A tleap script that builds the chain and sets N, CA, C and O, in Angstrom:
source leaprc.protein.ff14SB
mol = sequence {
  NMET TYR ASN ILE LEU ALA GLN ALA MET PRO
  ASN GLN THR VAL MET THR VAL LEU LEU TYR
  ALA GLY ILE ILE GLY VAL PHE TRP PHE PHE
  MET ILE ARG PRO GLN GLN LYS LYS ARG LYS
  GLU GLN GLN ASN PHE ILE GLU ASN LEU LYS
  LYS GLY ASP ALA VAL VAL THR ILE GLY GLY
  MET HIE GLY ARG VAL VAL THR VAL ASP GLU
  LEU THR VAL THR LEU GLU VAL ASP ARG GLY
  VAL LYS MET VAL PHE ASP LYS SER ALA VAL
  SER ARG GLU VAL THR ALA LYS VAL PRO GLU
  LYS THR CALA
}
set mol.1.N position { 12.415 -25.582 20.679 }
set mol.1.CA position { 11.566 -24.491 20.388 }
set mol.1.C position { 12.040 -23.611 19.321 }
set mol.1.O position { 11.382 -23.451 18.293 }
set mol.2.N position { 13.284 -22.972 19.554 }
set mol.2.CA position { 13.739 -22.136 18.585 }
set mol.2.C position { 14.132 -22.804 17.206 }
set mol.2.O position { 14.374 -22.116 16.215 }
set mol.3.N position { 14.176 -24.076 17.200 }
set mol.3.CA position { 14.403 -24.705 16.092 }
set mol.3.C position { 13.072 -24.494 15.052 }
set mol.3.O position { 13.155 -24.157 13.871 }
set mol.4.N position { 11.917 -24.760 15.749 }
set mol.4.CA position { 10.728 -24.573 14.912 }
set mol.4.C position { 10.546 -23.190 14.438 }
set mol.4.O position { 10.170 -22.959 13.289 }
set mol.5.N position { 10.812 -22.240 15.321 }
set mol.5.CA position { 10.686 -20.775 14.883 }
set mol.5.C position { 11.690 -20.422 13.670 }
set mol.5.O position { 11.333 -19.670 12.763 }
set mol.6.N position { 12.810 -20.939 13.708 }
set mol.6.CA position { 13.866 -20.884 12.657 }
set mol.6.C position { 13.394 -21.393 11.333 }
set mol.6.O position { 13.595 -20.705 10.332 }
set mol.7.N position { 12.760 -22.584 11.248 }
set mol.7.CA position { 12.180 -23.150 10.170 }
set mol.7.C position { 10.975 -22.365 9.664 }
set mol.7.O position { 10.754 -22.459 8.457 }
set mol.8.N position { 10.227 -21.668 10.337 }
set mol.8.CA position { 9.145 -20.998 9.939 }
set mol.8.C position { 9.432 -19.673 9.362 }
set mol.8.O position { 8.600 -19.137 8.630 }
set mol.9.N position { 10.694 -19.040 9.678 }
set mol.9.CA position { 10.902 -17.865 9.265 }
set mol.9.C position { 11.063 -17.679 7.744 }
set mol.9.O position { 10.474 -16.775 7.152 }
set mol.10.N position { 11.915 -18.599 7.096 }
set mol.10.CA position { 11.997 -18.449 5.627 }
set mol.10.C position { 10.705 -18.410 4.869 }
set mol.10.O position { 10.569 -17.640 3.919 }
set mol.11.N position { 9.669 -19.289 5.297 }
set mol.11.CA position { 8.293 -19.212 4.711 }
set mol.11.C position { 7.660 -17.988 4.817 }
set mol.11.O position { 7.018 -17.525 3.874 }
set mol.12.N position { 7.799 -17.331 6.041 }
set mol.12.CA position { 7.163 -16.137 6.165 }
set mol.12.C position { 7.870 -14.946 5.385 }
set mol.12.O position { 7.163 -14.035 4.956 }
set mol.13.N position { 9.198 -14.928 5.196 }
set mol.13.CA position { 9.760 -14.087 4.519 }
set mol.13.C position { 9.490 -14.170 2.947 }
set mol.13.O position { 9.427 -13.156 2.252 }
set mol.14.N position { 9.341 -15.434 2.455 }
set mol.14.CA position { 8.916 -15.469 1.164 }
set mol.14.C position { 7.481 -14.945 0.927 }
set mol.14.O position { 7.204 -14.233 -0.037 }
set mol.15.N position { 6.629 -15.317 1.813 }
set mol.15.CA position { 5.260 -14.769 1.714 }
set mol.15.C position { 5.291 -13.213 1.844 }
set mol.15.O position { 4.559 -12.611 1.058 }
set mol.16.N position { 5.904 -12.602 2.569 }
set mol.16.CA position { 5.982 -11.263 2.674 }
set mol.16.C position { 6.564 -10.566 1.280 }
set mol.16.O position { 6.017 -9.595 0.757 }
set mol.17.N position { 7.637 -11.146 0.811 }
set mol.17.CA position { 8.193 -10.765 -0.505 }
set mol.17.C position { 7.123 -10.763 -1.518 }
set mol.17.O position { 6.867 -9.800 -2.240 }
set mol.18.N position { 6.433 -12.045 -1.530 }
set mol.18.CA position { 5.377 -12.347 -2.725 }
set mol.18.C position { 4.202 -11.205 -2.456 }
set mol.18.O position { 3.690 -10.615 -3.408 }
set mol.19.N position { 3.851 -10.966 -1.208 }
set mol.19.CA position { 2.921 -9.964 -0.804 }
set mol.19.C position { 3.325 -8.511 -1.465 }
set mol.19.O position { 2.499 -7.930 -2.169 }
set mol.20.N position { 4.547 -7.977 -1.229 }
set mol.20.CA position { 4.896 -6.747 -1.670 }
set mol.20.C position { 5.063 -6.876 -3.175 }
set mol.20.O position { 4.705 -5.897 -3.830 }
set mol.21.N position { 5.514 -7.848 -3.784 }
set mol.21.CA position { 5.553 -7.858 -5.382 }
set mol.21.C position { 4.205 -7.785 -5.886 }
set mol.21.O position { 3.926 -7.078 -6.855 }
set mol.22.N position { 3.252 -8.569 -5.197 }
set mol.22.CA position { 1.891 -8.401 -5.679 }
set mol.22.C position { 1.332 -7.021 -5.667 }
set mol.22.O position { 0.667 -6.594 -6.611 }
set mol.23.N position { 1.618 -6.267 -4.521 }
set mol.23.CA position { 1.149 -4.984 -4.374 }
set mol.23.C position { 1.738 -4.062 -5.378 }
set mol.23.O position { 1.027 -3.228 -5.939 }
set mol.24.N position { 3.033 -4.178 -5.632 }
set mol.24.CA position { 3.613 -3.382 -6.770 }
set mol.24.C position { 3.092 -3.554 -8.163 }
set mol.24.O position { 2.890 -2.654 -8.979 }
set mol.25.N position { 2.877 -5.035 -8.339 }
set mol.25.CA position { 2.181 -5.298 -9.588 }
set mol.25.C position { 0.923 -4.779 -9.867 }
set mol.25.O position { 0.638 -4.302 -10.965 }
set mol.26.N position { 0.091 -4.855 -8.849 }
set mol.26.CA position { -1.232 -4.207 -9.053 }
set mol.26.C position { -1.173 -2.732 -9.196 }
set mol.26.O position { -1.917 -2.195 -10.017 }
set mol.27.N position { -0.319 -1.992 -8.438 }
set mol.27.CA position { -0.137 -0.471 -8.580 }
set mol.27.C position { 0.293 -0.219 -9.910 }
set mol.27.O position { -0.215 0.693 -10.561 }
set mol.28.N position { 1.291 -1.036 -10.421 }
set mol.28.CA position { 1.721 -0.694 -11.788 }
set mol.28.C position { 0.642 -0.980 -12.787 }
set mol.28.O position { 0.484 -0.229 -13.749 }
set mol.29.N position { -0.092 -2.020 -12.600 }
set mol.29.CA position { -1.094 -2.398 -13.650 }
set mol.29.C position { -2.209 -1.263 -13.701 }
set mol.29.O position { -2.599 -0.831 -14.785 }
set mol.30.N position { -2.679 -0.820 -12.553 }
set mol.30.CA position { -3.763 -0.033 -12.585 }
set mol.30.C position { -3.395 1.497 -12.485 }
set mol.30.O position { -4.291 2.316 -12.686 }
set mol.31.N position { -2.180 1.901 -12.200 }
set mol.31.CA position { -1.899 3.379 -12.093 }
set mol.31.C position { -0.836 3.822 -13.030 }
set mol.31.O position { -1.069 4.813 -13.722 }
set mol.32.N position { 0.250 3.238 -13.132 }
set mol.32.CA position { 1.327 3.544 -13.922 }
set mol.32.C position { 1.264 3.307 -15.548 }
set mol.32.O position { 1.628 4.134 -16.384 }
set mol.33.N position { 0.751 2.064 -15.808 }
set mol.33.CA position { 0.665 1.595 -17.085 }
set mol.33.C position { -0.469 2.488 -17.844 }
set mol.33.O position { -0.153 2.890 -18.964 }
set mol.34.N position { -1.632 2.806 -17.397 }
set mol.34.CA position { -2.633 3.546 -18.109 }
set mol.34.C position { -2.137 5.058 -18.240 }
set mol.34.O position { -2.506 5.673 -19.240 }
set mol.35.N position { -1.361 5.676 -17.341 }
set mol.35.CA position { -0.756 6.903 -17.488 }
set mol.35.C position { 0.308 7.012 -18.542 }
set mol.35.O position { 0.446 8.039 -19.207 }
set mol.36.N position { 1.074 5.926 -18.693 }
set mol.36.CA position { 2.069 5.877 -19.755 }
set mol.36.C position { 1.417 5.780 -21.111 }
set mol.36.O position { 1.852 6.421 -22.068 }
set mol.37.N position { 0.318 4.935 -21.199 }
set mol.37.CA position { -0.448 4.732 -22.388 }
set mol.37.C position { -1.035 6.135 -22.838 }
set mol.37.O position { -0.903 6.530 -23.996 }
set mol.38.N position { -1.700 6.877 -21.845 }
set mol.38.CA position { -2.339 8.127 -22.185 }
set mol.38.C position { -1.198 9.130 -22.717 }
set mol.38.O position { -1.354 9.817 -23.727 }
set mol.39.N position { -0.084 9.138 -21.961 }
set mol.39.CA position { 0.991 10.071 -22.376 }
set mol.39.C position { 1.414 9.643 -23.738 }
set mol.39.O position { 1.551 10.566 -24.540 }
set mol.40.N position { 1.657 8.409 -24.178 }
set mol.40.CA position { 2.020 8.209 -25.465 }
set mol.40.C position { 0.991 8.615 -26.671 }
set mol.40.O position { 1.343 9.037 -27.772 }
set mol.41.N position { -0.265 8.416 -26.264 }
set mol.41.CA position { -1.286 8.819 -27.151 }
set mol.41.C position { -1.254 10.384 -27.398 }
set mol.41.O position { -1.417 10.827 -28.535 }
set mol.42.N position { -1.027 11.264 -26.236 }
set mol.42.CA position { -0.963 12.595 -26.303 }
set mol.42.C position { 0.208 12.995 -27.089 }
set mol.42.O position { 0.080 13.856 -27.959 }
set mol.43.N position { 1.285 12.469 -26.865 }
set mol.43.CA position { 2.586 12.844 -27.657 }
set mol.43.C position { 2.331 12.431 -29.203 }
set mol.43.O position { 2.690 13.195 -30.099 }
set mol.44.N position { 1.802 11.400 -29.438 }
set mol.44.CA position { 1.393 11.063 -30.949 }
set mol.44.C position { 0.537 12.004 -31.421 }
set mol.44.O position { 0.762 12.371 -32.574 }
set mol.45.N position { -0.602 12.619 -30.718 }
set mol.45.CA position { -1.617 13.473 -31.185 }
set mol.45.C position { -0.817 14.854 -31.482 }
set mol.45.O position { -1.106 15.461 -32.513 }
set mol.46.N position { 0.116 15.338 -30.669 }
set mol.46.CA position { 0.823 16.409 -30.697 }
set mol.46.C position { 1.624 16.494 -31.991 }
set mol.46.O position { 1.546 17.432 -32.785 }
set mol.47.N position { 2.487 15.307 -32.140 }
set mol.47.CA position { 3.219 15.214 -33.294 }
set mol.47.C position { 2.490 15.179 -34.640 }
set mol.47.O position { 3.064 15.526 -35.672 }
set mol.48.N position { 1.342 14.797 -34.624 }
set mol.48.CA position { 0.464 14.695 -35.800 }
set mol.48.C position { -0.477 15.707 -36.128 }
set mol.48.O position { -1.368 15.503 -36.952 }
set mol.49.N position { -0.296 17.055 -35.385 }
set mol.49.CA position { -1.069 18.147 -35.635 }
set mol.49.C position { -0.831 18.682 -36.922 }
set mol.49.O position { 0.325 18.795 -37.330 }
set mol.50.N position { -1.849 19.037 -37.635 }
set mol.50.CA position { -1.678 19.608 -39.116 }
set mol.50.C position { -2.672 20.904 -39.216 }
set mol.50.O position { -3.576 21.151 -38.418 }
set mol.51.N position { -2.356 21.596 -40.238 }
set mol.51.CA position { -3.124 22.905 -40.596 }
set mol.51.C position { -4.697 22.249 -40.915 }
set mol.51.O position { -4.971 21.264 -41.601 }
set mol.52.N position { -5.539 23.088 -40.226 }
set mol.52.CA position { -6.970 23.006 -40.406 }
set mol.52.C position { -7.594 22.205 -39.150 }
set mol.52.O position { -8.796 22.350 -38.924 }
set mol.53.N position { -6.904 21.458 -38.418 }
set mol.53.CA position { -7.382 20.784 -37.194 }
set mol.53.C position { -7.998 21.755 -36.262 }
set mol.53.O position { -7.423 22.793 -35.935 }
set mol.54.N position { -9.238 21.391 -35.813 }
set mol.54.CA position { -10.004 22.149 -34.720 }
set mol.54.C position { -9.594 21.489 -33.420 }
set mol.54.O position { -9.884 20.318 -33.174 }
set mol.55.N position { -8.806 22.387 -32.466 }
set mol.55.CA position { -8.423 21.808 -31.246 }
set mol.55.C position { -8.869 22.657 -29.998 }
set mol.55.O position { -9.404 23.759 -30.116 }
set mol.56.N position { -8.626 22.102 -28.894 }
set mol.56.CA position { -8.976 22.756 -27.607 }
set mol.56.C position { -7.559 22.840 -26.856 }
set mol.56.O position { -6.854 21.832 -26.852 }
set mol.57.N position { -7.156 23.920 -26.270 }
set mol.57.CA position { -5.966 23.924 -25.485 }
set mol.57.C position { -6.244 23.541 -24.016 }
set mol.57.O position { -7.410 23.420 -23.641 }
set mol.58.N position { -5.222 23.350 -23.185 }
set mol.58.CA position { -5.486 22.905 -21.891 }
set mol.58.C position { -6.174 24.086 -21.041 }
set mol.58.O position { -6.727 23.925 -19.954 }
set mol.59.N position { -6.058 25.144 -21.644 }
set mol.59.CA position { -6.871 26.401 -20.814 }
set mol.59.C position { -8.194 26.572 -21.270 }
set mol.59.O position { -8.885 27.411 -20.691 }
set mol.60.N position { -8.753 25.812 -22.371 }
set mol.60.CA position { -9.982 25.816 -22.743 }
set mol.60.C position { -10.259 26.677 -23.997 }
set mol.60.O position { -11.407 26.817 -24.420 }
set mol.61.N position { -9.221 27.231 -24.564 }
set mol.61.CA position { -9.321 28.002 -25.837 }
set mol.61.C position { -9.573 27.088 -26.974 }
set mol.61.O position { -8.871 26.087 -27.115 }
set mol.62.N position { -10.638 27.404 -27.880 }
set mol.62.CA position { -10.882 26.755 -28.919 }
set mol.62.C position { -10.304 27.389 -30.108 }
set mol.62.O position { -10.325 28.617 -30.193 }
set mol.63.N position { -9.780 26.655 -31.050 }
set mol.63.CA position { -9.259 27.295 -32.284 }
set mol.63.C position { -9.065 26.369 -33.429 }
set mol.63.O position { -9.331 25.172 -33.323 }
set mol.64.N position { -8.638 26.862 -34.447 }
set mol.64.CA position { -8.308 26.039 -35.732 }
set mol.64.C position { -6.661 26.234 -35.996 }
set mol.64.O position { -6.124 27.341 -36.013 }
set mol.65.N position { -6.122 25.267 -36.151 }
set mol.65.CA position { -4.513 25.366 -36.503 }
set mol.65.C position { -4.310 26.051 -37.672 }
set mol.65.O position { -4.897 25.727 -38.705 }
set mol.66.N position { -3.522 26.983 -37.614 }
set mol.66.CA position { -3.115 27.859 -38.836 }
set mol.66.C position { -1.652 27.413 -39.279 }
set mol.66.O position { -1.416 27.137 -40.455 }
set mol.67.N position { -0.756 27.360 -38.363 }
set mol.67.CA position { 0.622 26.958 -38.602 }
set mol.67.C position { 1.079 25.927 -37.430 }
set mol.67.O position { 0.657 25.938 -36.274 }
set mol.68.N position { 1.963 25.099 -37.944 }
set mol.68.CA position { 2.569 24.210 -36.841 }
set mol.68.C position { 4.159 24.246 -36.949 }
set mol.68.O position { 4.736 23.876 -37.971 }
set mol.69.N position { 4.738 24.658 -35.962 }
set mol.69.CA position { 6.269 24.861 -35.924 }
set mol.69.C position { 6.745 23.552 -35.012 }
set mol.69.O position { 6.009 22.670 -34.569 }
set mol.70.N position { 8.027 23.663 -34.875 }
set mol.70.CA position { 8.689 22.599 -34.099 }
set mol.70.C position { 8.183 22.584 -32.628 }
set mol.70.O position { 7.811 21.513 -32.149 }
set mol.71.N position { 8.154 23.618 -31.961 }
set mol.71.CA position { 7.678 23.716 -30.616 }
set mol.71.C position { 6.310 24.574 -30.298 }
set mol.71.O position { 5.821 24.688 -29.173 }
set mol.72.N position { 5.852 25.081 -31.354 }
set mol.72.CA position { 4.645 26.090 -31.337 }
set mol.72.C position { 3.618 25.677 -32.292 }
set mol.72.O position { 3.809 24.980 -33.288 }
set mol.73.N position { 2.455 26.198 -31.873 }
set mol.73.CA position { 1.403 26.110 -32.933 }
set mol.73.C position { 0.533 27.264 -32.912 }
set mol.73.O position { 0.123 27.693 -31.834 }
set mol.74.N position { 0.197 27.833 -34.068 }
set mol.74.CA position { -0.562 29.075 -34.113 }
set mol.74.C position { -2.053 28.623 -34.380 }
set mol.74.O position { -2.347 27.856 -35.297 }
set mol.75.N position { -3.012 29.195 -33.453 }
set mol.75.CA position { -4.382 28.915 -33.595 }
set mol.75.C position { -5.203 30.126 -34.049 }
set mol.75.O position { -4.836 31.226 -33.635 }
set mol.76.N position { -6.191 30.057 -34.792 }
set mol.76.CA position { -6.949 31.119 -35.177 }
set mol.76.C position { -8.152 30.886 -34.449 }
set mol.76.O position { -8.914 29.964 -34.741 }
set mol.77.N position { -8.391 31.832 -33.340 }
set mol.77.CA position { -9.558 31.658 -32.495 }
set mol.77.C position { -10.738 32.460 -32.846 }
set mol.77.O position { -11.792 32.205 -32.264 }
set mol.78.N position { -10.697 33.392 -33.718 }
set mol.78.CA position { -11.739 34.070 -34.424 }
set mol.78.C position { -11.235 34.625 -35.659 }
set mol.78.O position { -10.060 34.450 -35.981 }
set mol.79.N position { -12.052 35.290 -36.379 }
set mol.79.CA position { -11.499 35.705 -37.842 }
set mol.79.C position { -10.562 36.754 -37.553 }
set mol.79.O position { -10.827 37.778 -36.923 }
set mol.80.N position { -9.326 36.406 -38.105 }
set mol.80.CA position { -8.364 37.409 -37.989 }
set mol.80.C position { -7.642 37.509 -36.730 }
set mol.80.O position { -6.706 38.303 -36.640 }
set mol.81.N position { -8.000 36.756 -35.723 }
set mol.81.CA position { -7.310 36.543 -34.449 }
set mol.81.C position { -6.535 35.434 -34.254 }
set mol.81.O position { -7.105 34.362 -34.053 }
set mol.82.N position { -5.134 35.503 -34.279 }
set mol.82.CA position { -4.249 34.312 -34.212 }
set mol.82.C position { -3.475 34.439 -32.923 }
set mol.82.O position { -3.000 35.512 -32.553 }
set mol.83.N position { -3.367 33.348 -32.272 }
set mol.83.CA position { -2.524 33.163 -30.948 }
set mol.83.C position { -1.535 32.097 -31.113 }
set mol.83.O position { -1.837 31.072 -31.725 }
set mol.84.N position { -0.362 32.274 -30.602 }
set mol.84.CA position { 0.545 31.230 -30.606 }
set mol.84.C position { 0.653 30.503 -29.289 }
set mol.84.O position { 0.710 31.157 -28.247 }
set mol.85.N position { 0.684 29.112 -29.280 }
set mol.85.CA position { 0.620 28.308 -28.141 }
set mol.85.C position { 1.822 27.362 -28.235 }
set mol.85.O position { 2.307 27.077 -29.329 }
set mol.86.N position { 2.278 26.898 -27.133 }
set mol.86.CA position { 3.204 25.700 -27.065 }
set mol.86.C position { 2.341 24.527 -27.656 }
set mol.86.O position { 1.115 24.503 -27.547 }
set mol.87.N position { 3.100 23.524 -28.311 }
set mol.87.CA position { 2.438 22.312 -28.740 }
set mol.87.C position { 1.909 21.618 -27.573 }
set mol.87.O position { 0.805 21.074 -27.617 }
set mol.88.N position { 2.709 21.609 -26.437 }
set mol.88.CA position { 2.270 20.879 -25.161 }
set mol.88.C position { 0.937 21.499 -24.691 }
set mol.88.O position { 0.285 20.729 -23.987 }
set mol.89.N position { 0.404 22.646 -24.899 }
set mol.89.CA position { -0.718 23.285 -24.539 }
set mol.89.C position { -1.993 22.823 -25.209 }
set mol.89.O position { -3.118 23.076 -24.779 }
set mol.90.N position { -1.725 22.129 -26.290 }
set mol.90.CA position { -2.924 21.630 -27.096 }
set mol.90.C position { -3.457 20.399 -26.393 }
set mol.90.O position { -2.666 19.469 -26.238 }
set mol.91.N position { -4.617 20.282 -25.976 }
set mol.91.CA position { -5.139 19.268 -25.171 }
set mol.91.C position { -5.877 18.038 -26.078 }
set mol.91.O position { -5.647 16.847 -25.872 }
set mol.92.N position { -6.677 18.472 -26.975 }
set mol.92.CA position { -7.514 17.414 -27.699 }
set mol.92.C position { -7.990 18.077 -28.984 }
set mol.92.O position { -8.064 19.299 -29.114 }
set mol.93.N position { -8.283 17.264 -29.849 }
set mol.93.CA position { -9.090 17.722 -31.071 }
set mol.93.C position { -10.709 17.748 -30.878 }
set mol.93.O position { -11.349 16.952 -30.190 }
set mol.94.N position { -11.187 18.744 -31.571 }
set mol.94.CA position { -12.626 19.048 -31.448 }
set mol.94.C position { -13.245 18.470 -32.625 }
set mol.94.O position { -12.781 18.785 -33.721 }
set mol.95.N position { -14.358 17.564 -32.548 }
set mol.95.CA position { -14.951 16.978 -33.645 }
set mol.95.C position { -15.813 18.147 -34.165 }
set mol.95.O position { -16.246 19.028 -33.423 }
set mol.96.N position { -16.032 18.091 -35.510 }
set mol.96.CA position { -16.898 19.192 -36.191 }
set mol.96.C position { -18.557 18.692 -36.055 }
set mol.96.O position { -19.485 19.418 -36.411 }
set mol.97.N position { -18.704 17.571 -35.581 }
set mol.97.CA position { -19.991 17.106 -35.465 }
set mol.97.C position { -20.815 17.919 -34.418 }
set mol.97.O position { -20.360 18.056 -33.283 }
set mol.98.N position { -21.950 18.432 -34.751 }
set mol.98.CA position { -22.833 19.313 -33.742 }
set mol.98.C position { -23.949 18.502 -33.523 }
set mol.98.O position { -24.602 18.064 -34.470 }
set mol.99.N position { -24.264 18.230 -32.195 }
set mol.99.CA position { -25.237 17.474 -31.674 }
set mol.99.C position { -26.699 18.043 -32.106 }
set mol.99.O position { -26.945 19.246 -32.019 }
set mol.100.N position { -27.567 17.184 -32.536 }
set mol.100.CA position { -28.919 17.490 -33.062 }
set mol.100.C position { -29.775 17.821 -31.878 }
set mol.100.O position { -29.687 17.117 -30.872 }
set mol.101.N position { -30.586 18.827 -31.923 }
set mol.101.CA position { -31.615 19.117 -30.957 }
set mol.101.C position { -32.868 18.217 -31.067 }
set mol.101.O position { -33.396 18.070 -32.169 }
set mol.102.N position { -33.329 17.651 -30.038 }
set mol.102.CA position { -34.430 16.961 -30.193 }
set mol.102.C position { -35.639 17.784 -29.689 }
set mol.102.O position { -35.636 18.283 -28.564 }
set mol.103.N position { -36.685 17.913 -30.559 }
set mol.103.CA position { -37.842 18.734 -30.247 }
set mol.103.C position { -39.074 17.969 -29.538 }
set mol.103.O position { -40.095 18.588 -29.239 }
savepdb mol mol.pdb
quit
């Protein structure tokens, strides 16, 4: 009887290892990979900021890029009002396209 149990153990161990490998694979594919892709796109966006871009910060401040330094970016948020932000605080670019109202 112990002989039968000893023969069944390696198959069960292999199946357990395959199950855990599958769970880790699915976790990586649906959780980690998309975050890495998004982080890479955000880093590329920050590196390619240039004067005149309309952007939004992570705090919701809208403005137009005036100057870009190594670690900071200066935004003009109103006529004559300029604020300095870390580059990492810039969240996304704002499109200049204004939605049309339907009457």
